[in-house]
Steps between C-alpha positions, in 0.01 A plus 500: 500500500301804603615858550293790634594848619616572853137572594445124465805411710751425223626795294823534300708244693270199557279254314271228635423146390175343614282193482121526513258209500159398624472332838226330698419824685606766250804607303847389612765767441875461551757758399862608544682823412838521329722807553756563230854524636572781252182680602361514148185331371524702178707351221489149361479207744420132469202386707450126513316216668627144529161333482489130583227274637419596861760783513569845350825697542521868405831660399643823364773526232646152563334163570729457800374829648179353642327719759155343546404131513155353555395134506186296537575469873478876552131561427353347815332178606203401289595727209582385146806633318362696208799513264526154345271604213541647154513880524547801275748789505392859557708818462309806610565870555219622724406847623393522864155594617301541819537182705793370293834396648687830440191718528358747251727654235603861547718770343816294561371203298700475173286570199569342265657210696714238324576138589771357277521121462800356317399132499296226665663160511394164641764236565460128546702383800756225445424176681590514867619181673302374798661582835640234729326464836641315800298291744415703807465408870154410622280748684337424835253749643214513746166611364481875545867537598736749337834345594684205347311515173766573234722299266749621237554368148830563321443590134734550206487595134721616216668832567327767294178302448287765669234497766307188608164516677428261790163406648389247761200295607427276799273199552431594863138611555433859608867584445702705253863533399713803418841537336786740561805512275645817651484674162462877547257546212282195549529237773338233280780515241869420468699706249765291324622797296809548715510181708458128444363408843224605736289394796123465525363483855152354544288578805165355603205673665252271675172556680474436874262231622233521766476172688165326522419313826566124484211261443515399870402858584184477292416155644543640851266788414244246375542291818439811712182574307378146546583513870295818540200336331532187716538710816184698418302179448638360825406819687146477369473138613640578844261794538212276401608239754517753781126572458392133514437275801809328633422164341449668156811717469761228533497392128516860382787573738692197381442593133608864558817388676582259218455782245733729697760222518465433125546873424814513709641198319425662162677820602805316623539258210701734278667704771838333453536573127805711400446533123710774334316805360495508119617801299258681272453816295862541395786319325461134588819339641658259253760452228481726195730663244602838363578517127729772362467560125735693270384683184757630251458781246435255217278244673129481431409631845274205576733204538796588727847473348634351824347391828596370843286361783564578868352265766273681746385377841227681694462400864 
């Protein structure tokens, strides 16, 4: 929880909860504001985080009053979730300065300022049962297409067991999968606090292929090159023959004609081939799978608590 004066965008009615971590190209920052329905930040409030492997939920006053949820799927492709490590707790009352979030302190800054903390408590979550996951229909999609690439998994868990994080992977090359649970706070989670069922929809993004010419095309190009060489040799022979006496040019003429005929045969040998172009550069057509994994609040975050595989065909 952070609170700064109105000069920093919050003031007496709002607080913010944030996550900051290193990324491959700089710091990754994610944040959400919470506005108090009573309009009062002052007074005693409970600020909490439900911190589980691969997911953090921020709440105010009651664990069911979650307003900000972030998971390992929300930090971007190629990034590593930075919150599955041992950390320390910091409570800090800071005074602003030039370049700080709220700006420099002024005559309105309380002096002295007081932050009153009643308690800090850490609770161990009770074991959460693994969710049930139904088999889902297969997915068929063309490489690079955006239609016909979804499948839905029905999931269930004990009512009141809390939020479950879902992630997916696919074996298809140059492809990725995404999940959507329809949850308003985080589309990679299902909240079983007030329901015992949910739906996880998996979608697949593939890379379009460029089609390489068939082998017959390359053979025909080679035949054409050979024909050109043969024709040049034949032309030289015929030109040589034209400058010789009549009785001397006949062998050269015959040889040149034979070479021209041979070149024509070479060029025509592969003309009837109808080989199909081969795809390249994208998601190769074939049979693959999409795996949807579920991670509960009390799992270890590495081994999924439940999993289901969806057949995937790329054509």
